[in-house]
N, C-alpha and C positions, 0 to 999 in steps of 0.2 A: 503494500500500500504506500502510495506516494502523496505526502502532505506538503503542499507550497504553503509557507509563512510568506506574506508580504507586509505585513506590519511590523513596527519596530517591536526587537525580542532581547533582554538582557539575557546573560549567562543564567540567572536564576529561573527566568522565563522558560528559558529553551530546556532546562533540567525537568522541571515542572511538566511540560507537555510530554519529554519523552520519559518519562515515568509513568506517564499515563500508558502512553504507545510505544513499548522499548523496541516492538519489532517493525515499526513503521519507517520509511524513510523520508527524512525531513530536509527540506531545501528552504533555506532563507535567502530572501531576495528583496532588495531594496525596493520601493513601490516604482521608482522611477528607472529600476532597472529591467524589470519583468521583461520575459520574452514571451510571444504567443505560444511558442512550442513548448516552455514551461509550463504554461497553462493547461495546454491539449493533454499533457501527459499527469495532470494533477487529478487522484480520487478525491482529493479533501484540498480545499483552500481556506488560509486563515488570516484574514484581512480584506481591507476594501481593494480588492484587484481592479484596474481598470474597466469597467463595464464593456468596453467596446471588445474586450479580448475572450468573453465569456462565450461566444459564439461558436469557437473552435473548442471549447472545453468537454468533448465527447464523452469523456471517461469519469469525468466531475459527479459524485454523488450528495455533495454538501458544501455549502459557502457558509462560514462563519464570519460575520462582518466585525470591524472594531469599532464600527458606529452604531449609535441607537436610529440613524434615520436610515430610511431602504428605498427612498424614493427613484435612486439612479437605476436599482435593481428589481424594480417590480414592474419597469414598463414591457409591454410585449414585446417579445422577442429577443429580450437580453439574457435571461434565464434560460439553459437548455429546460426540454421537459423533464420534468421529475425530480429535477435536483431539488435538495431540502435547504432553505434559507434559514438563517437564525441571526438575530443582532445581538447588539450588547446593550439592551436595556439593562439597568441596573447597576450600571459601571460610572454613570455621570451625575447623579443627583446630588452629590457631596459639591462636586465642584461648580456645576453650574448654578445649584441653588445659592451658593455663596456667593457667586459673583453676582448674580442677580440682586443679592442683597446689599452688595456694595455700591450697584449699580444705584440701587434706590435711596440708599442713607446718602450718597453724594447728592442727588437733586433735591431731596428733603430738606437737606442742611445746606443746602448752596455751596457745596465745599467745590463744586466746578468754577462757580463765580468765584471765589477768594481765590483758586488756584490761578485764575487769569488776572486778577488783580494784584497777586503775587510779583507775575511776570512784569508787572508795571510798576513796581513798587509803591501800589494806591493802600494804603492804609484807610480802610473804609468799612464802615457798617451797613450790611447790605441787608439789613431790617428783619422781620419774621421770618420762621420757619417753621416745618410741619413736624409730625411726628408720627411714626409706625403704629403707637400704641393709641387705643381707641379709632383707629381708622378701619374702612370697609375694604376688605381684600377680595379679589375673585380673581381665582386662579382657572385660567380656561385651558384644559389639558393636565387631568389629575394621575398623570403616570408616575413614573419614578422621580423624573426632574421637577415636575408640578408638586408632586407631593412632600418632597423634600422642602420645596421652597414655602410650601403651605405648613409645615411645620414649624421653620423658624419665624415665620409672619405671627403665626400665634402664640410662639414664647415671647414674643416682641410685644403682646398685649392687642393684638389685631382681630376684628371678628373676621373671620375667614370663609368664604363659600367657594365652593369647587365647582366645575363643570367637566363632564364628561359624556361620552358617547352613552353610556348605560351605566344607571346607578343601581348599585347591589346594597352597598352599606354605606354608613356614614362613619369614615375614620374618625378617633378621637381626636385628629388634630383640626378639625374643621368644625365648624359651626353648623354648615347645611351645605348640601350638594343637590346640584340641579343638572340638568341634561341641555344639551347642545341646542335643542329645539327652544328653548326658554330664554337664551344668550340676552337677546336684545331687552328682556326685561331688568335682567341684572346689571347690565352695564350703566344704567342711568345712577344705581344707588352707591356703585365702586368707586373709592377714592384713590384705589390702585387697580388697575388690571392689569395681569400678566398672563404671557400667551406661551405654552409650550410644547405648542401642537407639530406633531409632523406635517412632513410634505405628503397631501392627499389632494385628490380631486374634490375631496369635500371641503378639503381645509384651503382653497386656493382663493385668495382674497377674501376671507371670511371678514377680516379688518377692512372694512371699505368705506368711502366717505360718508356714507348713512350710520354705519355703526361708530365708527368715532365723533360723529355729532350727535349721537345718542350717549356720550359718554357725558358725566358730571364735568361740568366746567371746572378747570381749575385741577383735575385728577392728573394722575399719571399712567403711564403705558410703558410695559418693559415685553421685549420678544426675545426670545432666548431659542424657539424652536426650529422654524425654518421661515427663511425670508418671505417666502411665495405666499405666506397666509395673511401679508399685508399688502395692499395696495399702496406702493409706495408714494406716488402722485398724490393720491389721496392723503397720506399722511403729512405730506409737506405743506398742503394746502389747508390743513388743520391746525399744524404748527402755526405758519405765519399768519393765521386768523387769532393766535392767542387762545384757543379754546382750551389746549393740554396744556397743565404748567411745565410737564416735560416728558422726554420719550427716550428709553434707553435700549440700544438695539446691538444685539450680537451677530445678529443676521439680518441681512438685506435681501432688496431683490432691485436689481441683478447684483451677483456676488461674483467675484470681488466687484465691489461699488465702483466705477469709473472715478477717475480725478476732478473731473468736472461734473458730476452730478450734484444738483442742488440740495440734495439731501446732506450733504457734508456740511454745508453754511448753513442750513436751517436751523431759526433759533432756537435753543433748549433742547436739542436733539444731541444726543449722546452715543457716538459708534465705537463698538470695538470690532475688528474684525475676525468674527468666527473663532475667536481663540479662548472661549471659557472653558472648554471641554478638550479633545486630542489628550496628549500626553504630559500637558502642562504641570498638573499635579500628579505627583508618584503614585499615589492611593488609586487614582482613576487607571493607570496602566497596568498596576497589579490587580483591579478587578477585573479589567476585559481578558487579561491570561487566564484569571481564575474561572471565568466564566467559558472560556474557550476548551479550558482542559476537562472540566465538568461535562461539556455538551461533546467532547472527544471520548472522554470515558462511557458515555450513554450511548453514542455512536457505536462505539467496538461492542458494547454489550446488546443492543439492540431495544434500549429504553427508549422513552418519547425525549425528544431535543428541548431544553430551555429555550424560550424567545424564540420558537420559530414562528416565522412570517405569513401572514395571509395575503397572499399576492392580491386579494381583490381591494383589501381596505389598506393595506401598508403597515398594519400594525400586528403586534404579535397574537399568534391565536389565544 
């Protein structure tokens, strides 16, 4: 059995994978050096292999992504028939929720403004600030990432409402759970709206001009899921009108965001270049390998894989 690993793997990670599959042949290839013939010979791939190489992966049985997002791989014709696809849901909650919390506090406490003042040597009081405590937080997309963000908001004293496709139970770290069909009714009440939605047909431009206008004036918006969930032109228009107090984005549409794009200079918009996840936090890197190793064990013993993706929805089954 040949296993091609195209994600970064430290020696300890390689030892963990080899321990699970001691008889397998592992090939570790940097993502920018992987060749079509290597993919064509793989029984298993671990990591986000370039999607255009998968058409020739005739031996492939299973692809384990190192991302939570799956949009590039669920498009018709990308994956060979019968290949199982799993993602890394469960690895990113800590890193991304902390990133969102940092962005939110920086906006609410005007830290971005004070940093700009510092560069100009300006000693100036910028007035009142806001608090997470006592605020109403709406988390749209209550998977691992949204759930971890909700926990942090609840711990800081917010009233938290979560929204997901289907409501099975109410976790103890939220005050209420709602369904996507009722999104509009929640937007008008929220002081903070956080989106951690994946990129699917159902989420494309979910946040459009109508929905931004439906949000409470002076509220805050965060997007850390996929840029396609937001109509960028609508957000620019909303922010220029001063309807929202701030918007923090780690993902954009398009991506990378062109240098000349108006979003860069839109007032009160704060952008990071899709860096909240990846391997920037060691914990995240280790968790991805843990998920891959456990799934490799399940695959070899014929057990159901964790985080198997539904090609129709883009979510895990």
